[in-house]
PyMOL Python script that loads the backbone (N, CA, C, O; Angstrom):
from pymol import cmd

cmd.read_pdbstr("""\
ATOM      1  N   UNK A   1    -132.034-122.755  29.119  1.00  0.00           N
ATOM      2  CA  UNK A   1    -130.902-123.301  29.811  1.00  0.00           C
ATOM      3  C   UNK A   1    -131.245-123.749  31.218  1.00  0.00           C
ATOM      4  O   UNK A   1    -130.460-124.473  31.830  1.00  0.00           O
ATOM      5  N   UNK A   2    -132.378-123.349  31.750  1.00  0.00           N
ATOM      6  CA  UNK A   2    -132.777-123.797  33.065  1.00  0.00           C
ATOM      7  C   UNK A   2    -132.046-123.146  34.220  1.00  0.00           C
ATOM      8  O   UNK A   2    -131.936-123.740  35.292  1.00  0.00           O
ATOM      9  N   UNK A   3    -131.545-121.939  34.024  1.00  0.00           N
ATOM     10  CA  UNK A   3    -130.846-121.241  35.099  1.00  0.00           C
ATOM     11  C   UNK A   3    -131.741-120.138  35.640  1.00  0.00           C
ATOM     12  O   UNK A   3    -132.589-119.601  34.928  1.00  0.00           O
ATOM     13  N   UNK A   4    -131.541-119.813  36.898  1.00  0.00           N
ATOM     14  CA  UNK A   4    -132.256-118.684  37.490  1.00  0.00           C
ATOM     15  C   UNK A   4    -131.322-117.978  38.452  1.00  0.00           C
ATOM     16  O   UNK A   4    -130.326-118.541  38.906  1.00  0.00           O
ATOM     17  N   UNK A   5    -131.661-116.740  38.754  1.00  0.00           N
ATOM     18  CA  UNK A   5    -130.860-115.988  39.714  1.00  0.00           C
ATOM     19  C   UNK A   5    -131.773-115.066  40.499  1.00  0.00           C
ATOM     20  O   UNK A   5    -132.896-114.767  40.093  1.00  0.00           O
ATOM     21  N   UNK A   6    -131.260-114.629  41.624  1.00  0.00           N
ATOM     22  CA  UNK A   6    -131.978-113.705  42.489  1.00  0.00           C
ATOM     23  C   UNK A   6    -131.089-112.495  42.713  1.00  0.00           C
ATOM     24  O   UNK A   6    -129.925-112.628  43.092  1.00  0.00           O
ATOM     25  N   UNK A   7    -131.633-111.336  42.481  1.00  0.00           N
ATOM     26  CA  UNK A   7    -130.882-110.105  42.667  1.00  0.00           C
ATOM     27  C   UNK A   7    -131.305-109.395  43.936  1.00  0.00           C
ATOM     28  O   UNK A   7    -132.437-109.531  44.400  1.00  0.00           O
ATOM     29  N   UNK A   8    -130.375-108.637  44.487  1.00  0.00           N
ATOM     30  CA  UNK A   8    -130.691-107.831  45.663  1.00  0.00           C
ATOM     31  C   UNK A   8    -129.770-106.621  45.703  1.00  0.00           C
ATOM     32  O   UNK A   8    -128.693-106.615  45.107  1.00  0.00           O
ATOM     33  N   UNK A   9    -130.218-105.610  46.412  1.00  0.00           N
ATOM     34  CA  UNK A   9    -129.413-104.420  46.663  1.00  0.00           C
ATOM     35  C   UNK A   9    -129.208-104.355  48.162  1.00  0.00           C
ATOM     36  O   UNK A   9    -130.169-104.399  48.930  1.00  0.00           O
ATOM     37  N   UNK A  10    -127.953-104.250  48.578  1.00  0.00           N
ATOM     38  CA  UNK A  10    -127.627-104.207  49.991  1.00  0.00           C
ATOM     39  C   UNK A  10    -126.949-102.886  50.312  1.00  0.00           C
ATOM     40  O   UNK A  10    -126.131-102.394  49.535  1.00  0.00           O
ATOM     41  N   UNK A  11    -127.287-102.320  51.446  1.00  0.00           N
ATOM     42  CA  UNK A  11    -126.716-101.058  51.906  1.00  0.00           C
ATOM     43  C   UNK A  11    -125.919-101.306  53.172  1.00  0.00           C
ATOM     44  O   UNK A  11    -126.348-102.058  54.048  1.00  0.00           O
ATOM     45  N   UNK A  12    -124.750-100.670  53.269  1.00  0.00           N
ATOM     46  CA  UNK A  12    -123.916-100.813  54.460  1.00  0.00           C
ATOM     47  C   UNK A  12    -123.340 -99.450  54.828  1.00  0.00           C
ATOM     48  O   UNK A  12    -122.871 -98.707  53.966  1.00  0.00           O
ATOM     49  N   UNK A  13    -123.382 -99.135  56.112  1.00  0.00           N
ATOM     50  CA  UNK A  13    -122.813 -97.875  56.586  1.00  0.00           C
ATOM     51  C   UNK A  13    -121.315 -97.869  56.308  1.00  0.00           C
ATOM     52  O   UNK A  13    -120.632 -98.882  56.458  1.00  0.00           O
ATOM     53  N   UNK A  14    -120.827 -96.711  55.901  1.00  0.00           N
ATOM     54  CA  UNK A  14    -119.410 -96.534  55.612  1.00  0.00           C
ATOM     55  C   UNK A  14    -119.019 -95.159  56.123  1.00  0.00           C
ATOM     56  O   UNK A  14    -119.864 -94.269  56.224  1.00  0.00           O
ATOM     57  N   UNK A  15    -117.767 -94.980  56.439  1.00  0.00           N
ATOM     58  CA  UNK A  15    -117.304 -93.686  56.938  1.00  0.00           C
ATOM     59  C   UNK A  15    -117.706 -92.583  55.966  1.00  0.00           C
ATOM     60  O   UNK A  15    -117.236 -92.549  54.829  1.00  0.00           O
ATOM     61  N   UNK A  16    -118.563 -91.693  56.411  1.00  0.00           N
ATOM     62  CA  UNK A  16    -118.971 -90.563  55.592  1.00  0.00           C
ATOM     63  C   UNK A  16    -120.033 -90.875  54.554  1.00  0.00           C
ATOM     64  O   UNK A  16    -120.308 -90.026  53.706  1.00  0.00           O
ATOM     65  N   UNK A  17    -120.639 -92.044  54.579  1.00  0.00           N
ATOM     66  CA  UNK A  17    -121.651 -92.339  53.581  1.00  0.00           C
ATOM     67  C   UNK A  17    -122.201 -93.744  53.706  1.00  0.00           C
ATOM     68  O   UNK A  17    -122.195 -94.348  54.779  1.00  0.00           O
ATOM     69  N   UNK A  18    -122.672 -94.242  52.587  1.00  0.00           N
ATOM     70  CA  UNK A  18    -123.266 -95.568  52.512  1.00  0.00           C
ATOM     71  C   UNK A  18    -122.694 -96.300  51.315  1.00  0.00           C
ATOM     72  O   UNK A  18    -122.587 -95.733  50.228  1.00  0.00           O
ATOM     73  N   UNK A  19    -122.329 -97.549  51.507  1.00  0.00           N
ATOM     74  CA  UNK A  19    -121.893 -98.387  50.394  1.00  0.00           C
ATOM     75  C   UNK A  19    -123.105 -99.133  49.865  1.00  0.00           C
ATOM     76  O   UNK A  19    -123.935 -99.615  50.637  1.00  0.00           O
ATOM     77  N   UNK A  20    -123.201 -99.226  48.553  1.00  0.00           N
ATOM     78  CA  UNK A  20    -124.289 -99.943  47.907  1.00  0.00           C
ATOM     79  C   UNK A  20    -123.693-101.154  47.205  1.00  0.00           C
ATOM     80  O   UNK A  20    -122.742-101.036  46.432  1.00  0.00           O
ATOM     81  N   UNK A  21    -124.265-102.321  47.487  1.00  0.00           N
ATOM     82  CA  UNK A  21    -123.836-103.557  46.843  1.00  0.00           C
ATOM     83  C   UNK A  21    -125.006-104.112  46.049  1.00  0.00           C
ATOM     84  O   UNK A  21    -126.091-104.328  46.589  1.00  0.00           O
ATOM     85  N   UNK A  22    -124.781-104.338  44.782  1.00  0.00           N
ATOM     86  CA  UNK A  22    -125.794-104.930  43.917  1.00  0.00           C
ATOM     87  C   UNK A  22    -125.351-106.367  43.707  1.00  0.00           C
ATOM     88  O   UNK A  22    -124.315-106.620  43.093  1.00  0.00           O
ATOM     89  N   UNK A  23    -126.133-107.305  44.213  1.00  0.00           N
ATOM     90  CA  UNK A  23    -125.750-108.709  44.226  1.00  0.00           C
ATOM     91  C   UNK A  23    -126.693-109.522  43.353  1.00  0.00           C
ATOM     92  O   UNK A  23    -127.907-109.320  43.383  1.00  0.00           O
ATOM     93  N   UNK A  24    -126.140-110.428  42.585  1.00  0.00           N
ATOM     94  CA  UNK A  24    -126.928-111.369  41.793  1.00  0.00           C
ATOM     95  C   UNK A  24    -126.342-112.748  42.042  1.00  0.00           C
ATOM     96  O   UNK A  24    -125.161-112.980  41.783  1.00  0.00           O
ATOM     97  N   UNK A  25    -127.155-113.660  42.540  1.00  0.00           N
ATOM     98  CA  UNK A  25    -126.672-114.998  42.865  1.00  0.00           C
ATOM     99  C   UNK A  25    -127.620-116.033  42.289  1.00  0.00           C
ATOM    100  O   UNK A  25    -128.830-115.820  42.220  1.00  0.00           O
ATOM    101  N   UNK A  26    -127.057-117.147  41.881  1.00  0.00           N
ATOM    102  CA  UNK A  26    -127.882-118.211  41.338  1.00  0.00           C
ATOM    103  C   UNK A  26    -127.146-119.531  41.373  1.00  0.00           C
ATOM    104  O   UNK A  26    -125.964-119.600  41.710  1.00  0.00           O
ATOM    105  N   UNK A  27    -127.867-120.571  41.019  1.00  0.00           N
ATOM    106  CA  UNK A  27    -127.317-121.921  40.997  1.00  0.00           C
ATOM    107  C   UNK A  27    -127.239-122.389  39.549  1.00  0.00           C
ATOM    108  O   UNK A  27    -128.258-122.484  38.865  1.00  0.00           O
ATOM    109  N   UNK A  28    -126.040-122.677  39.090  1.00  0.00           N
ATOM    110  CA  UNK A  28    -125.848-123.140  37.724  1.00  0.00           C
ATOM    111  C   UNK A  28    -126.079-124.638  37.596  1.00  0.00           C
ATOM    112  O   UNK A  28    -126.088-125.172  36.487  1.00  0.00           O
ATOM    113  N   UNK A  29    -126.263-125.313  38.711  1.00  0.00           N
ATOM    114  CA  UNK A  29    -126.494-126.755  38.685  1.00  0.00           C
ATOM    115  C   UNK A  29    -125.248-127.506  38.228  1.00  0.00           C
ATOM    116  O   UNK A  29    -124.141-126.967  38.242  1.00  0.00           O
ATOM    117  N   UNK A  30    -125.443-128.729  37.833  1.00  0.00           N
ATOM    118  CA  UNK A  30    -124.327-129.573  37.425  1.00  0.00           C
ATOM    119  C   UNK A  30    -124.225-129.716  35.906  1.00  0.00           C
ATOM    120  O   UNK A  30    -123.363-130.446  35.417  1.00  0.00           O
ATOM    121  N   UNK A  31    -125.087-129.034  35.157  1.00  0.00           N
ATOM    122  CA  UNK A  31    -125.040-129.092  33.704  1.00  0.00           C
ATOM    123  C   UNK A  31    -123.748-128.426  33.231  1.00  0.00           C
ATOM    124  O   UNK A  31    -123.521-127.252  33.525  1.00  0.00           O
ATOM    125  N   UNK A  32    -122.893-129.159  32.501  1.00  0.00           N
ATOM    126  CA  UNK A  32    -121.604-128.585  32.077  1.00  0.00           C
ATOM    127  C   UNK A  32    -121.748-127.330  31.212  1.00  0.00           C
ATOM    128  O   UNK A  32    -120.923-126.422  31.314  1.00  0.00           O
ATOM    129  N   UNK A  33    -122.762-127.263  30.376  1.00  0.00           N
ATOM    130  CA  UNK A  33    -122.957-126.067  29.536  1.00  0.00           C
ATOM    131  C   UNK A  33    -123.322-124.861  30.394  1.00  0.00           C
ATOM    132  O   UNK A  33    -122.820-123.762  30.163  1.00  0.00           O
ATOM    133  N   UNK A  34    -124.191-125.059  31.379  1.00  0.00           N
ATOM    134  CA  UNK A  34    -124.553-123.953  32.278  1.00  0.00           C
ATOM    135  C   UNK A  34    -123.325-123.458  33.034  1.00  0.00           C
ATOM    136  O   UNK A  34    -123.129-122.253  33.188  1.00  0.00           O
ATOM    137  N   UNK A  35    -122.506-124.386  33.500  1.00  0.00           N
ATOM    138  CA  UNK A  35    -121.321-124.007  34.268  1.00  0.00           C
ATOM    139  C   UNK A  35    -120.311-123.278  33.374  1.00  0.00           C
ATOM    140  O   UNK A  35    -119.657-122.337  33.822  1.00  0.00           O
ATOM    141  N   UNK A  36    -120.183-123.697  32.144  1.00  0.00           N
ATOM    142  CA  UNK A  36    -119.302-123.028  31.188  1.00  0.00           C
ATOM    143  C   UNK A  36    -119.826-121.621  30.899  1.00  0.00           C
ATOM    144  O   UNK A  36    -119.060-120.657  30.892  1.00  0.00           O
ATOM    145  N   UNK A  37    -121.128-121.509  30.664  1.00  0.00           N
ATOM    146  CA  UNK A  37    -121.760-120.221  30.412  1.00  0.00           C
ATOM    147  C   UNK A  37    -121.549-119.274  31.601  1.00  0.00           C
ATOM    148  O   UNK A  37    -121.358-118.071  31.422  1.00  0.00           O
ATOM    149  N   UNK A  38    -121.586-119.836  32.817  1.00  0.00           N
ATOM    150  CA  UNK A  38    -121.419-119.032  34.024  1.00  0.00           C
ATOM    151  C   UNK A  38    -120.086-118.307  34.081  1.00  0.00           C
ATOM    152  O   UNK A  38    -119.973-117.262  34.722  1.00  0.00           O
ATOM    153  N   UNK A  39    -119.076-118.853  33.415  1.00  0.00           N
ATOM    154  CA  UNK A  39    -117.760-118.201  33.395  1.00  0.00           C
ATOM    155  C   UNK A  39    -117.812-116.836  32.708  1.00  0.00           C
ATOM    156  O   UNK A  39    -116.963-115.981  32.961  1.00  0.00           O
ATOM    157  N   UNK A  40    -118.798-116.631  31.850  1.00  0.00           N
ATOM    158  CA  UNK A  40    -118.890-115.397  31.066  1.00  0.00           C
ATOM    159  C   UNK A  40    -119.907-114.400  31.621  1.00  0.00           C
ATOM    160  O   UNK A  40    -120.012-113.280  31.123  1.00  0.00           O
ATOM    161  N   UNK A  41    -120.648-114.801  32.642  1.00  0.00           N
ATOM    162  CA  UNK A  41    -121.723-113.944  33.150  1.00  0.00           C
ATOM    163  C   UNK A  41    -121.237-112.602  33.667  1.00  0.00           C
ATOM    164  O   UNK A  41    -121.857-111.577  33.385  1.00  0.00           O
ATOM    165  N   UNK A  42    -120.145-112.581  34.415  1.00  0.00           N
ATOM    166  CA  UNK A  42    -119.661-111.309  34.964  1.00  0.00           C
ATOM    167  C   UNK A  42    -119.340-110.336  33.831  1.00  0.00           C
ATOM    168  O   UNK A  42    -119.687-109.158  33.913  1.00  0.00           O
ATOM    169  N   UNK A  43    -118.694-110.806  32.796  1.00  0.00           N
ATOM    170  CA  UNK A  43    -118.369-109.944  31.669  1.00  0.00           C
ATOM    171  C   UNK A  43    -119.592-109.476  30.907  1.00  0.00           C
ATOM    172  O   UNK A  43    -119.586-108.406  30.299  1.00  0.00           O
ATOM    173  N   UNK A  44    -120.655-110.293  30.944  1.00  0.00           N
ATOM    174  CA  UNK A  44    -121.877-109.946  30.217  1.00  0.00           C
ATOM    175  C   UNK A  44    -122.763-108.974  30.982  1.00  0.00           C
ATOM    176  O   UNK A  44    -123.291-108.027  30.398  1.00  0.00           O
ATOM    177  N   UNK A  45    -122.933-109.198  32.288  1.00  0.00           N
ATOM    178  CA  UNK A  45    -123.846-108.344  33.053  1.00  0.00           C
ATOM    179  C   UNK A  45    -123.131-107.339  33.944  1.00  0.00           C
ATOM    180  O   UNK A  45    -123.748-106.394  34.437  1.00  0.00           O
ATOM    181  N   UNK A  46    -121.823-107.541  34.155  1.00  0.00           N
ATOM    182  CA  UNK A  46    -121.053-106.623  34.999  1.00  0.00           C
ATOM    183  C   UNK A  46    -121.152-105.167  34.580  1.00  0.00           C
ATOM    184  O   UNK A  46    -121.375-104.299  35.424  1.00  0.00           O
ATOM    185  N   UNK A  47    -120.987-104.874  33.266  1.00  0.00           N
ATOM    186  CA  UNK A  47    -121.098-103.478  32.834  1.00  0.00           C
ATOM    187  C   UNK A  47    -122.473-102.862  33.127  1.00  0.00           C
ATOM    188  O   UNK A  47    -122.567-101.671  33.422  1.00  0.00           O
ATOM    189  N   UNK A  48    -123.530-103.664  33.046  1.00  0.00           N
ATOM    190  CA  UNK A  48    -124.870-103.154  33.371  1.00  0.00           C
ATOM    191  C   UNK A  48    -124.970-102.818  34.850  1.00  0.00           C
ATOM    192  O   UNK A  48    -125.570-101.808  35.218  1.00  0.00           O
ATOM    193  N   UNK A  49    -124.383-103.659  35.704  1.00  0.00           N
ATOM    194  CA  UNK A  49    -124.378-103.383  37.139  1.00  0.00           C
ATOM    195  C   UNK A  49    -123.608-102.095  37.420  1.00  0.00           C
ATOM    196  O   UNK A  49    -124.074-101.251  38.184  1.00  0.00           O
ATOM    197  N   UNK A  50    -122.443-101.940  36.816  1.00  0.00           N
ATOM    198  CA  UNK A  50    -121.628-100.737  37.024  1.00  0.00           C
ATOM    199  C   UNK A  50    -122.384 -99.489  36.578  1.00  0.00           C
ATOM    200  O   UNK A  50    -122.358 -98.468  37.265  1.00  0.00           O
ATOM    201  N   UNK A  51    -123.055 -99.567  35.435  1.00  0.00           N
ATOM    202  CA  UNK A  51    -123.832 -98.429  34.936  1.00  0.00           C
ATOM    203  C   UNK A  51    -124.983 -98.106  35.890  1.00  0.00           C
ATOM    204  O   UNK A  51    -125.251 -96.939  36.175  1.00  0.00           O
ATOM    205  N   UNK A  52    -125.658 -99.142  36.380  1.00  0.00           N
ATOM    206  CA  UNK A  52    -126.759 -98.934  37.320  1.00  0.00           C
ATOM    207  C   UNK A  52    -126.281 -98.299  38.612  1.00  0.00           C
ATOM    208  O   UNK A  52    -126.915 -97.376  39.125  1.00  0.00           O
ATOM    209  N   UNK A  53    -125.157 -98.789  39.147  1.00  0.00           N
ATOM    210  CA  UNK A  53    -124.619 -98.209  40.382  1.00  0.00           C
ATOM    211  C   UNK A  53    -124.178 -96.766  40.157  1.00  0.00           C
ATOM    212  O   UNK A  53    -124.347 -95.922  41.037  1.00  0.00           O
ATOM    213  N   UNK A  54    -123.624 -96.484  39.006  1.00  0.00           N
ATOM    214  CA  UNK A  54    -123.217 -95.101  38.680  1.00  0.00           C
ATOM    215  C   UNK A  54    -124.456 -94.200  38.624  1.00  0.00           C
ATOM    216  O   UNK A  54    -124.425 -93.073  39.119  1.00  0.00           O
ATOM    217  N   UNK A  55    -125.533 -94.688  38.030  1.00  0.00           N
ATOM    218  CA  UNK A  55    -126.771 -93.901  37.955  1.00  0.00           C
ATOM    219  C   UNK A  55    -127.348 -93.646  39.344  1.00  0.00           C
ATOM    220  O   UNK A  55    -127.827 -92.547  39.623  1.00  0.00           O
ATOM    221  N   UNK A  56    -127.306 -94.651  40.213  1.00  0.00           N
ATOM    222  CA  UNK A  56    -127.776 -94.473  41.594  1.00  0.00           C
ATOM    223  C   UNK A  56    -126.945 -93.391  42.270  1.00  0.00           C
ATOM    224  O   UNK A  56    -127.494 -92.517  42.942  1.00  0.00           O
ATOM    225  N   UNK A  57    -125.642 -93.439  42.100  1.00  0.00           N
ATOM    226  CA  UNK A  57    -124.744 -92.452  42.711  1.00  0.00           C
ATOM    227  C   UNK A  57    -125.080 -91.043  42.238  1.00  0.00           C
ATOM    228  O   UNK A  57    -125.140 -90.116  43.047  1.00  0.00           O
ATOM    229  N   UNK A  58    -125.302 -90.871  40.924  1.00  0.00           N
ATOM    230  CA  UNK A  58    -125.642 -89.548  40.374  1.00  0.00           C
ATOM    231  C   UNK A  58    -126.941 -89.020  40.980  1.00  0.00           C
ATOM    232  O   UNK A  58    -127.038 -87.844  41.328  1.00  0.00           O
ATOM    233  N   UNK A  59    -127.923 -89.886  41.101  1.00  0.00           N
ATOM    234  CA  UNK A  59    -129.235 -89.466  41.641  1.00  0.00           C
ATOM    235  C   UNK A  59    -129.107 -89.072  43.106  1.00  0.00           C
ATOM    236  O   UNK A  59    -129.642 -88.045  43.522  1.00  0.00           O
ATOM    237  N   UNK A  60    -128.402 -89.881  43.888  1.00  0.00           N
ATOM    238  CA  UNK A  60    -128.281 -89.638  45.328  1.00  0.00           C
ATOM    239  C   UNK A  60    -127.483 -88.365  45.601  1.00  0.00           C
ATOM    240  O   UNK A  60    -127.770 -87.648  46.559  1.00  0.00           O
ATOM    241  N   UNK A  61    -126.482 -88.082  44.765  1.00  0.00           N
ATOM    242  CA  UNK A  61    -125.631 -86.922  45.011  1.00  0.00           C
ATOM    243  C   UNK A  61    -126.230 -85.603  44.511  1.00  0.00           C
ATOM    244  O   UNK A  61    -125.631 -84.545  44.705  1.00  0.00           O
ATOM    245  N   UNK A  62    -127.378 -85.652  43.884  1.00  0.00           N
ATOM    246  CA  UNK A  62    -128.018 -84.401  43.414  1.00  0.00           C
ATOM    247  C   UNK A  62    -128.531 -83.596  44.560  1.00  0.00           C
ATOM    248  O   UNK A  62    -129.095 -82.521  44.356  1.00  0.00           O
TER     249      UNK A  62
END
""", "prot")
cmd.dss("prot")
cmd.show_as("cartoon", "prot")
cmd.util.cbc("prot")
cmd.orient("prot")
C-alpha cells in the first residue's frame, strides 16, 4: 500500500506521577484507498496500544 508510520513514546510530568503517550504518526498520501484504510487504523491498532500501555503500567508499579 505504500504507507509508513513512525512511532514514539513520550513522557510528561503529571501531578503525582508521569503520563505516558504512545504516538504513531504517518502520511497516508493522496491515494484514496490509503485514506479509506486510514479510517480503520485506530480500531485495528488501538487495542494493541492500550494493552502495551497497560503492561508498562504494571511493570512500573511493581
